[in-house]
N, C-alpha and C positions, 0 to 999 in steps of 0.2 A: 437331881444331882448326878444320878447316873449317865445323863445326856450331857453334862457340861454346864449345866445351868448353877447359877449359887442360889440358894435358896434361902429365906427366913421365913419364920412362923410368928403369928399373933393370935392369940386366943381369944380377942375382944376386939371391937372397933373402935376403941380409946388407944388400946397397944397398937392397933395397926397406923392410925395416926400418929402417933407418936415418933414410930419407924420410919414412915413417910416424910416427916418434918426434918428427921436426922439424916435420913441417907437418901441416896438417889436409886429410885428402882427403875427397869423397863417395863414391868408387866406386874400386873397384882391380879391373884386369883381370891374372889370375893364372895362369900356365902350371901344369899339373899336374909338369911336368918342368922342374925348376930348377937350374943348375948349384951345387953345394956344399949345397943344401939343397933338398928337395922341397916343391912347393906347398902340400899340406898342412900342412907344419910352418910353412911361411910364414904360413897361413891362422891357423892357432892363436895364433901369437905376434902377428900384427897385430891380433886380436880382444881379445886381452889387453891390448895398448896403446892401441887405438880401438875399443872395443865398439860403438859407432855405425857404423863403416866398413861399406860395403856391397861385398862380394866376388864377383865372377863370375870363376867358372874357367873357363881354357880347356883344352881335353882333344883327343886323337885318341881315334877309336871304341875303342881296344883298351884305354882307361883310364875307361871310361864310368863303372864300378862306383865307382872310387876318387872320381871326380867327385859322383857321388850320395852317398857316406858323406862327402865334405867338404860338402856341402849339409846334412847332419842336425847338423854341429858350427858351421854360421853362415853358409855361403856362400849368396849371393842366388840364382845361377841358375848353368848353366854352358853353354858356348859349343862345337859340334863344330867341329875342324879339319877340312879345311880350309875358309876361308870367304875371301868377297873383301868389299873396303870397301863395296859396292853392298848386301849383306846386314849386315852388321855394325853400319854406322852405324845402320839403323832399329831394329837390336835394340836396342842401346845408348840409342837416344832414349826407347824405350819402357821400358827397365828403369829410365831416371832419372823418367822420368815417376811409375813406380811408388812409387819412392822418395820423391818429392816428395810424392804424395798421402800416403804413410804417415807424414808427419811427428809430432810429437810430439801428443797428445790428452789431453785431461783429460776425465775420467769421471766423475758423480756417481751413486755406487752405494749400496745398503744394506747389502752385506755383501760380503766377497773371500774366495773360495775360493782355497788356495795348492796348485796341483798340479803343481809344478815337477819332479817326476821325482827322477830320482839320476844318478850318474856314476858310470861302471864304474871300479873299482879298477885302477891301472896297474901291472902286475907287475914293471916296470923299475924302479920307485922303490923306495928302501930296500935291503935286503938282496940283493934280486934272486936268491933262491935257485935257480930255476929257469932261468937265463941268457935270459929275454924279451928279444928286440931284439938278442941276441947270436947265439943260437943259431936260424936261421933256420927251423926246422922247429917250434919252440915258438911256437904261437899261442892266442889266447886263446878264450873259447867263442863269444863275439861273432863273432870273425874265420872261427871256423869254421862258423858258421851262412852267413857269404856263399860260403864254398868248397862248401858243399852246396847252396846256390841254384840254380836254372837260368837264374835271370840274373845269376849270379855271374860271378866272374873266368873259371872254367874251363866255363861253363855245367852247372853241376853235377855235372860230373866229377870224380871225387876225385883232384887232382893235388898233390903236397906243393909248396910255396912255392920250396924251395930249388933244385929242380933238373925239375919237372915230371914228375917219377916218380908212378906210379900208387902209389896210398896201399895198402898191405896190412894194415898194424897200426897201431891207434891207442889211446893211452892218455889217459884224463880224470883229472885231479889237481883232486881237489875242496878248497873252503876257501883258496883261495889269497886273501889279503886278507881272510879271515873267520876266526871264532874263532881267533884270533892276539893275545893279549893284548902281545907285545911289539912289533908294529905299530898299537898303541892300537885294536884291532879285537875288541873282546871281544863279539861279535855274530855271529849267524847270517845270512847274507843272503836265508835262506828260499828262495829259488826255483832255487839252483844245481843241486840233486841231480835235482830233476825234468828241469833243462834239460838235464843231461848225459846221463839216461835217453833222453829225446828224442831227442838228435844222436846217440845210439849206433843206437838204432832207427832214424834217416833215414840213417845212413852203410851199415846191413845193407842197407836199402831199395835205395840208389842203388847199391850193389854186388851184387845180387842175393846177399847172404849170404856174400860172398868176404871180406869185410874182418873181420879178427880185433879185436873192440873190448874194451878192460878199463878198469873204473871202480875208481879206487883211493880209499878213502875212512876218516874216522873212524866217523860213523855217518850211514846212509842216511836222511834224513830224510821219508819218504813219508806227511805228516801230513796231505796232503788226501782227498777223500772216497773217490776210487779210486785213488789214488796206488799203495797197497802192491800193487793187483792189477797196475797197469800195470807195476810194477818185477818183480813176480814172472813175467809174462809175458815181458819183456824177458830175463830170464835163462832160463826154461826152454824156451819157444818158440822164441826166437831166438838164444841161445847169449852173449847178453852176460855177460862175466865181471866179477863184483863182490869186489872185494879189499881186505877191512879192512886198512890198512895204516898206516906213517908213512913219507913218503918221506924218503931222505937226500940223494942229489944226482940231478942228470941231467947225462952227461956226454956229450960227441961219440963216437960209434963209428965210427971210421974203417975203411975208405975211403968208404963209401956214403952218409955223412951221416946216418946213423940215429942214433937218441938211447938211450942206455943210461940205465935208472931202476935207482938202489939204493934198495931199501927194506925196512924190517922187516915182517913178518907179525906177526898178533896171539898169536902163540907165541913171540914175539922171534928168529925165525930171520931172518937176513939173506939176500937173493935180490938178484940182477940178472939185467935182461930188456931186451931189444933192442925199439924201436919206430919205426916211420919217420915218426910224427907225436906231439906231445904237445898235448893241450889244456888250458889252465889256466880251471878256474871261477872265474873274476875275481868278487870279493864288490861289494856297492854301495856306494856314498859318497855324502852329502850333495852337490848339486849346487853348482857355483859359484854366489856370490852370496848364499848363504843367510844367513850371517853379517850381511851388508847389509841383506837384508830383515828379521832379526831386529832389528836396531838402529834399522831404520825403522818397525817396527811395534812393538815393544816385547814381540813373542811370545819366550819363553824357548826354548831348546834346551837337547836332553839332552847327557849328557857326550861322546856321539861326533858331536855337530853337528847331527842332526837335529831336527826341530821336536818340542817336547815337548807330548805330548797330556795333558788332564785325565784324572784318574782315571774310570775305568767309560766313556769316551767313544771312540769311534773317530776322531774327526773336529775336536772341541772344543780351542782352544788357551788360553793363559792370557790371550789379548786376547779381549774380547767382539767378536762381528761377523766376526771370523778362523776359517774353519775351513781344514782341509787336507784332502787326498785323495791316496791313492797313496804312493810311498815316500820322498815328501818328509817324513814324518813317522817314517819307519823302513822296515823291510826288508818287502817286499810282494810277492806273485806276482800273475798277471793277474786271477785271480778276487778274491783279496781287496780289490785296487785297485779292483776294479767295485762291490763292497759297500762299500767305504768312500767313494768317490765320491758315492754313493744317501744315505749316511750326512751328508756333507759339505752335500750338497745341502738336505736336509730339514733340517738345524741352521740354513743359512743363511738359508731360507726362514721357518722359524719366528721368528729373532731380526727378519727385516725385518717381520713380522707383530707382532711382540711392541711393535715402535715405532710401530706404525699404519700401516705399509705394505703393499704386497701385491705378487704377480706376475703377477695378470690383466693382460692388455693393456688400455689403455685405449679405451672403443669408438670407431672412427671411421667415417666417414661411407663406405660400400660403393662403390667406384668402378663407373660404368654403363659396361657394354660392348656394343657392336651383337649384335642377334639374328643369328647364322648359323648356327641348328639347322636351318631348313629349305633351306639352300643347299649344293649341291653343293662338294666340297674343292675349293679354288682355293690351291694352294701356291705360296708366292713364295719362292723359294731366294736366299740372298744368300751369295757366296763371298770369304772374306776372302784377298787375296794377299799379305798381310804382307809390304809392303815390295818385293814382287817378288820373293819367295820362291817362292811358288806356280809364277809363270812358269817358274823355273829349274828346277824337278823335276818339273813335270808339264806336259801339252799341256791349255792353258788352254781353248783354243777346242774343242778337242773335247771337252774335259769339260761346258763350257757348251752345245754341240750337243746333247750325249747326254742333260743333264739338263733341257732344253728339250721333247725329246720322250718324257719321262715323263708318264704318265697323270696328270692333275689338277695339273700343274705351269703354272702361269699366267705367270710370269715370273721369270727368271734374271738376277742382276746380280753383280758384282764389285766389291768395296769394299777400298780401302787400307786397313789397319789399322785394322778395326773397333774394336779395344781401346781406340783413342784418342778423345778427344773430338771430332776433326773427323770420322772415321769414323763413328761412333754416331751425330751429328747427322745425317750423312746418310744413314743405315739408317733413322732416325726418318721422315725426309721421304720415303723411298720408300714405306717398309709404311704411311704415313698416305694415300697418293694413289693407292697402286695398285690398291686393292679388293681385295686376296687375303684370304681368311677363315684362311689358315693362314700360319705363316712358320717357315723352318728356315735357321738360320745356321751355315755350314759356316766353321769358324775353330779357334783353338787352347783348351785349358783351360775346359771346358765349366762347370767349376764356378765360375768366376769369375763368370758371366753370372747367377748364381741371382736376386740382389735387382735387377739392371739390367732383367731381363725384366718385372718388375712395373711398373717406371717405364714401359719401351717400350709395354706394353699398356695402361695407361691413357692416355698419349699418343695412341695410335693408335686407342683404343676396341676393342681387340681383347683378348681373355680371355688373360691369360697361361698359361693352358692348353692353349692353340693354337700356343704356341711352344715351338720346342725348339733346342737347340744340340748339334752333334756334331764331334768331333775329327778334322781332317783334315791338323792340323800335323805329327802324329807320323809320318804315311804320308810326308809330305813333306818330312821334317827334312834339311837339307843333310849330307852326308858320310855317309848311308846307302849302302850298295851295291846299288842298285837302279836300272834304266834308268828314262826318261821313261815309257815304256810300262807297266811294272809300276806306277810310283806312280799313274800315272793311274788304271788297273783298281783299284787298291785304294782310291782315293778315291771313284771310282764306288760300289764296293761299301759303302763307309760312308755315302754319301749318299743311296742306295736304300735302305738301313734306315730313316733318317731320314726319307724322305719316307713312306714306309708306315708308320711310328709317328705323324706328325703327322697324315697322313689319317684316321687312327682315333680320334684324340684327342675325348674328350667331356667337355667340362668343366660337364656339367648339375650343379645342386646337388644336394651329397649329402641324401638321406632324414634326417631327425632324429627321435629318440624320445625320450621322457620319461625323464629317468634319477632314479631315488632317491637321495637326496642324505645317505644315513646308511651307516654302515659297520658291520659286524658283526667283532668280534675273537674268536676261539674260543681260549682260554689263558689265564689271569690271573697268568702269570709275570713276568719282567722283562722280557720280549722283549712280550709282549702288553700290557703295561702301558705302555712305551716307544712302539708302536706306536698306541693309543689316544689317548695324549697328543698326539704327531705330529700326528693327523687332528682331534684336537679344539682344538688351537693354530689350526688353519686356519678354524675356526668350523664343522665338519662335527659332527653327533651322531655318538655312538659307543654300541654296544651291546657291553659287555665279558662275556664268559660264563665262567665258571670251577666246575670241578666240585667243588672243595675248599670247606671252609668260610670259607679266609681266601685272599687275595691273596698271591702271592709266590712259588709254586713251589720249585725247586730251590734259590733264593737263601736261602730259610729255613734252609737245612742249611749254608750258608758262612758263617766267622766271621771269616775275613780271607785278603786275596789276597796273593801273593807278595810284591807290592811293599809290602805293610803297608797297605794301604786296607782300610776296614770295609765288608762287604757288607751287615750288618745297619743301618747308618745309609742307605745308598741305599734298602735295602727299606722304612724307615720313611718317608723322604722321597717316595718314589714312590708308596707306597699314598697318602700325604696328599694328594699333589697328582691322583691318581685321583679318591678320595672326595669331593674339594672342587670337582672340574672340574664347572661345570653342564651340561654337553654330553655327559658320560659317565655312562650307566647301567650299574652292577655288577649282574650277575645271579649271585649265590654257590650253589654247591650246586646247580649246573644242569646239564644234557647235552643235547646236540643228539639230535634225534629223527629229524628229516626236512628236506628243502630241495629247493625246486623254483624254476625260473626261469630267468634269463638274463641275461647281461652287460648291469648297470644297474639290473636290478630282480630282487631273488631274495625269497623269503618261507620265512623258517626257524622250524621249530617247535623250544621246547625244552622240556623237563620239570625242573620243580625238585622240590626235596625231599618238598614235600606230594603230589608226583603231578599237581600243576596243571601244564597246558600253556599254552603262551603263543607266539603267531605273531608273529614279527619281521619287519619289511619292511626292507630294504637293498639298496644298488646293489652294492657290494663286501664281499669278505670276507676276513679275514687270519688264517690259521692258525698259532699259535704255540703248540702242546701242547707243545713241546719233548721232552725225552728222560728216562729214568729211568737209574739206576746198575744195571749189569747184574747178575743174581741167578747165583750159580756154585756148583759143587759139586766143582771142583779146588782140589788143595792142601789137603784137608783142610778146606773151610771148612763150617762145621755142627758138625764134630766136637769144636771145643774154642772156648773162650770168649777165648781168646789169638790166633785167627784171625780178624781184622777184614778190611773194607774200607776204603777210603781214607776214605769219608764217614763211616763209623762210627768212624774214630780221630779224624777233628776235631771231631765231636760229643762225644766223652768227653774230649779234650781241652778243649773249651770248657766242658762243665758240671762240671770238677773230679772225674769218677769214674776219669780216669787221670793219675796224677801222674808227669810225666816223672822226677822227681829219683828215683824208685823203681824206674826202667828202666835196667838194666845193658845190653841189647844189643834192637835192634830190627832186623828184617829185612822187605824191602817186595820184592815180587815184580810187575815190570811184564808188560802184555800177555797178562795171564790171560784165555784164552778170545778173544783179540783178535789181529787182524794174520794169522789163519790162516782158512781156510772153517769155519764157514759165515760167520765175521763176520771176513772179511778187508779189516778196515780198521782205521785208526788213531782213536781219540776225540778227538785233539788236546789234552785236558787233564789225562791221567793223569799224564805225566812231570812237569807242573808241579806238579800236587798233592802228588805224591812230592816233589818239593825243596822245596817250600813246607813240608810236614810234616818231612821231616828237618830242614831249617835250624832250624825251631821249636824240635825235639827238643834240637838240639846247643845251640841259644841258652839253653835253659832248664836243660840240665844237660849240660857239656860232655864229660862222661866217659861219657855214654851210645854205646856202639858202633850205628853206624847201618850196615847193608848194603842195597843197591838191587842186585837181580838186574835186567838188561835186555837186550834185543835192541837196540835203538839208542835212545837219549836225544833225545827230540823236543824238544830244547830251540830252538825256531826264534825268530828274531827276537831282541829284546833278554832273552830268557828265558836266553839262552847264559850273560849274566854271572851267574846264580844258579848255573847248573851250575859256574862256575868258583869261585863262594864256597862251596858245597857240598864241592867236592874239599879248598879251603883249610883247610875247617872239620873236616876228617877224614872224612867220609862216605866207603864204600867202597862202590864199584860194581864191580859182578861181571857180564860180558859173558855169555850163553849163546844158543845157538842153538836154532831152533825144535825141531829133533829131539834136543836134549840139555838139556831143561830140568832146572830143580832138582827134586829128589824130596822131598815132604815125608810125614813121616809123626809120628802124635800119640802122646808117649809120657808117662805122668803127667799127661795134661791141657796138655802143653807141646810145641809143634812142634819138629821135629828135619830140620833141612835138610840134604840131602847133595846137592854140587855139584863139577863139576870145575873147579878153577883151571888156566887155560891157561898162565901164565906158570910157576907152579911145575909144570905136570905130572904133577898127581896129585888124588886125589878127597880133597875135605875135607867136615867136617862141622861146624855149628853148631847150636847151640841157643838161641834168642834167647827174651825174655820174651812177645815179640809178635811175629807174624807179619801184615802188612798186605799186602792184594791190590789191583790196580789192574785192577779187572773191565771198565772203559769203559762207554761209554754205548750204551743200545739205544733205539729208537723208542717212543714213548709214545702209542696208540691210532691210530697212522699209517693203519694198511690201512683201519679202520672210517670214518676220515673221508675216505680216498681214494676209498673207494666210494662215500660221500656225494655228493662233490661231483664225482665221476668224474673 
């Protein structure tokens, strides 16, 4: 109040919420520990009532991690207790100034990328089958991540929440809030399986192999490039248990606060097993505010509330100029989010260029800095005292005296609150007049100074490349259990490294070299054509080299997607755009012979069908040669015309040589020669192709019996809903293990399949009209190109 603020007090969380509801506040100071309702819950509810409210958490050192988590859900900052008014008031003033500077702004932009992420499913909502929030030793995967962290509540020690007992046995339950139509979640959250495997391995690492780890799952969706090998290594080398099962209940197992999991295994047998801790793989949900964003922008949402993408696009929405990235558009893991972010950036840039704009910075006059290249380093060191906090925790006189004695240091000054306007002006005046040719600022949060250093350099005539900021605030933070001598010594170490760094800084101009402004794209499939168009739309020439007679690649083999879109229409449109674009030159029936050069300038020789060579000069190369359907000799392929691959089945259905109405039974076998050495990876598309073709067969002839033999159905993301549709349509799914594969014999030109039904506990045989093999994808000319481009 002495500083001019109007202050209200609340003695409980409920009283605080009542005040927030009735009146408008700019800032709330909130204790983590509140009577009747903890501070994090008050934070959540307050932000729901007043989203614009700035909340600063107050915490004791033991609950710093909770405060950090609070910042992730909307807190502005946290303050350590105990603190005195002389320290608190300057911090509040500083935070309030930040809030004032961060008021509403209007930005005029050419495109918008929405990357709002996702929210984790709260297992306590709905049926709460697993007792989350009721049983203290049931946690989510995100919460277990904090338990594992070296900066977590137990410094990485595996102690369970209820009693601090050392964890000996952990269970992960998959698909909590995912793959559950009853919870309006008929989708797979895509990242949970690998998340669980990673956490199980980390638990093994933290405990030096002592912790028993079990993952209960329906399908282990290891659909990434190296995911299957990662899963196999977890099981075979580290002893992680994988149990294909359905969970019935989790019950407390007295008297040790253990948890008893009752489950049915894949043979239908009922088991019960006790664990110290249960980790729930909580799925993804659209973030709050998604509906409001959709109404504001006119973007369409899909049935589950995520942003609806346009067909054949990773990032385009129903509204021109709006693109999306990451889980805002659906279920993604990290690698897919990064790829989609690149796609969204390109789409946004293309849109801006299509409207006559551009992303190149407007030329500006380069600032003039004084030439200090021939001068010996003279370092000016400015210490931020942060409202007296530095003097309280460190010996400022000793520190300044020590810095002055360092070689090349010409001046040391202390400035109160450099981050404020007054402090910054004082710093500018000092560096402008003291003649130093290097500046080291010892303050807090170095990253907030990045842009201000440019302004400071221009004002003082000193190249910003000769200015640096080091963080001394962390070492001098009030409440840390360190004495003044320790803090002073820690700050000396930080400042010493900073002085050494600025002494060696050399902001000399970087040498430039001529860059060839053309691109070479190798491979004329949908990826190559899309890459060529993306580059050409930005005004650069492109040479597109394709070894086949026509552009299109594998896209020519596809006739429908599982969503019902037409790949052939996409092919026709894309080829037309490529062939009509004035900046794209297509070289059909051509192959690469040789390349040499360096980044920015390559010379690549191609050979055309008539044997004539041509040398192309280009600055960048994009390789998009794709893959091909793997060949196989497994399961009798080649011994009968009734045994096909998925591509061959789709082609026969498209050209009419195979009529679904004449088929009584069709069998499909997944993971043919895949997910085992030497091709121990998932090709990602096989299960989707099988579901697509199975649904088409049932649509054309509901009487056709369709069997799909699988190890794990890789129906990640929204493909899960088609898996549900296939089961509803009567497709029969038969699970098998890699060591107990179906056996196929050819009798009278027809396949005879022998397999074991685990539910019936007996061997069965079927004789389908056709057998379809999902053989996966292998690289196309990858080794040769890798050698050529090193």
